[in-house]
C-alpha positions in Angstrom: -16.0 10.9 14.8 -13.9 10.8 11.6 -9.9 10.6 11.4 -7.9 11.2 8.3 -4.4 9.7 7.7 -1.9 10.1 4.9 0.6 7.4 3.8 3.5 7.4 1.4 6.1 4.8 0.3 8.8 4.3 -2.4 10.9 1.3 -3.4 13.7 1.0 -5.9 13.2 -1.5 -8.8 15.6 -4.4 -9.0 16.0 -7.6 -11.0 15.3 -10.9 -9.3 12.1 -10.1 -7.4 8.4 -10.3 -8.3 6.5 -7.0 -8.6 3.7 -7.0 -6.1 1.5 -3.9 -6.0 -2.0 -3.9 -4.2 -1.5 -7.5 -3.3 -1.4 -8.3 -7.2 1.5 -9.9 -9.0 2.4 -7.7 -12.0 4.2 -8.9 -15.1 7.5 -7.1 -15.2 11.3 -7.8 -15.5 12.0 -6.1 -12.2 10.4 -6.2 -8.8 10.5 -3.8 -5.9 13.6 -4.0 -3.5 12.6 -4.2 0.3 12.7 -6.4 3.4 9.1 -7.4 2.8 7.5 -8.0 -0.6 7.8 -4.2 -0.8 4.2 -3.6 -2.0 4.4 0.3 -2.1 0.6 0.7 -2.3 -0.1 -1.5 0.6 2.6 0.2 2.6 1.2 3.6 1.9 -2.3 2.4 2.9 -1.0 0.9 6.2 0.7 4.2 7.0 -2.3 6.2 6.2 -4.5 3.8 8.4 -2.0 4.0 11.3 -1.6 7.8 11.0 -5.4 8.2 11.1 -5.6 6.0 14.2 -2.8 8.0 15.8 -0.5 5.0 15.9 3.3 4.6 15.1 4.3 4.2 11.4 4.8 0.9 9.5 8.6 0.9 10.1 8.1 1.1 13.9 5.3 -1.6 14.0 7.0 -4.0 11.3 10.8 -3.1 11.4 13.0 -4.2 8.6 15.4 -5.4 11.3 12.9 -8.2 12.4 13.7 -11.4 10.4 10.0 -12.4 10.8 9.1 -9.8 8.2 11.7 -10.8 5.6 9.8 -11.3 2.4 6.5 -10.8 4.2 3.3 -10.6 2.2 2.2 -7.1 2.8 -1.5 -7.9 2.6 -0.9 -10.0 5.9 0.6 -6.9 7.6 -2.5 -5.0 6.4 -4.7 -7.7 8.0 -2.9 -7.2 11.3 -3.4 -3.4 11.1 -7.1 -3.7 10.3 -7.6 -6.0 13.4 -5.6 -3.4 15.6 -7.9 -0.4 14.4 -11.1 -2.5 14.8 -9.9 -3.2 18.4 -9.7 0.5 18.8 -13.3 1.0 17.6 -12.5 2.2 14.1 -13.5 1.1 10.6 -12.2 2.2 7.2 -14.8 4.5 5.4 -12.8 5.0 2.2 -9.3 4.9 0.7 -7.9 7.2 -2.1 -4.6 6.3 -3.5 -2.1 6.9 -6.2 0.6 4.5 -7.8 3.3 6.6 -9.4 5.3 4.6 -12.0 6.7 5.3 -15.3 6.6 1.6 -16.2 4.9 -0.8 -16.2 1.4 0.4 -16.9 -0.8 -0.1 -13.8 -4.3 0.4 -15.2 -4.8 -3.2 -16.3 -4.2 -4.4 -12.7 -6.2 -1.7 -10.8 -9.6 -3.5 -10.8 -8.0 -6.7 -9.3 -6.1 -4.6 -6.7 -9.3 -3.0 -5.6 -10.9 -6.3 -5.2 -7.8 -7.8 -3.3 -7.6 -4.8 -0.9 -11.4 -4.7 -0.3 -11.3 -8.3 0.7 -8.4 -7.9 3.0 -9.9 -4.8 4.7 -13.5 -5.9 4.7 -14.9 -3.1 2.6 -16.4 -2.9 -0.8 -14.2 -2.2 -3.9 -16.1 1.0 -4.5 -14.7 2.4 -1.2 -11.2 2.2 -2.7 -9.9 4.5 -5.3 -6.5 3.7 -7.0 -5.2 6.0 -9.7 -2.2 5.4 -11.9 0.3 8.3 -12.5 3.6 8.7 -14.1 6.3 11.2 -13.5 6.6 12.3 -17.0 10.2 10.9 -17.2 11.3 13.2 -14.3 13.3 12.0 -11.3 14.1 8.3 -10.3 10.5 7.2 -10.7 10.3 8.9 -14.1 13.6 7.2 -15.2 12.1 3.8 -14.3 14.3 3.2 -11.3 11.6 3.2 -8.6 7.8 3.1 -7.9 6.0 5.2 -5.3 2.5 5.4 -3.8 0.5 7.5 -1.5 -2.8 7.1 0.2 -5.4 9.0 2.2 -7.6 7.0 4.5 -10.8 8.1 6.3 -11.5 6.2 9.5 -14.9 6.4 11.1 -16.3 5.0 14.4 -17.2 1.3 14.2 -20.3 1.9 16.4 
């Protein structure tokens, strides 16, 4: 049996925070504002996994009202989600994702993101697609005020 999930996330850029996307620190004058490290790509992947498994969304499982998730490393949250779906008898078959940002350029960081995520999830880097897109200077993302990501995940039976 296969199950598909879709995930999405967006965070505002702000000064005084590191920019972490796909578990990788990116050189930039601004980082993403959020309760955790605000890693939009990992959050989108988590929501896609949770959706495919028929579970609650990231905000329900890791609420921003819980102080234990303040500045949390999103890859650690992803590890917890992977354990949960494994307990349910699922495994990740592949992930397809987009990072949408006007700036900074994501392409130089994508190979490392794939390696980091593959290690956390327990799959091969070639099972993960990460594409970089811009908004052609349209809307808040295009104006450089925010970064968004979306992801599609295919779960299969672990048997």
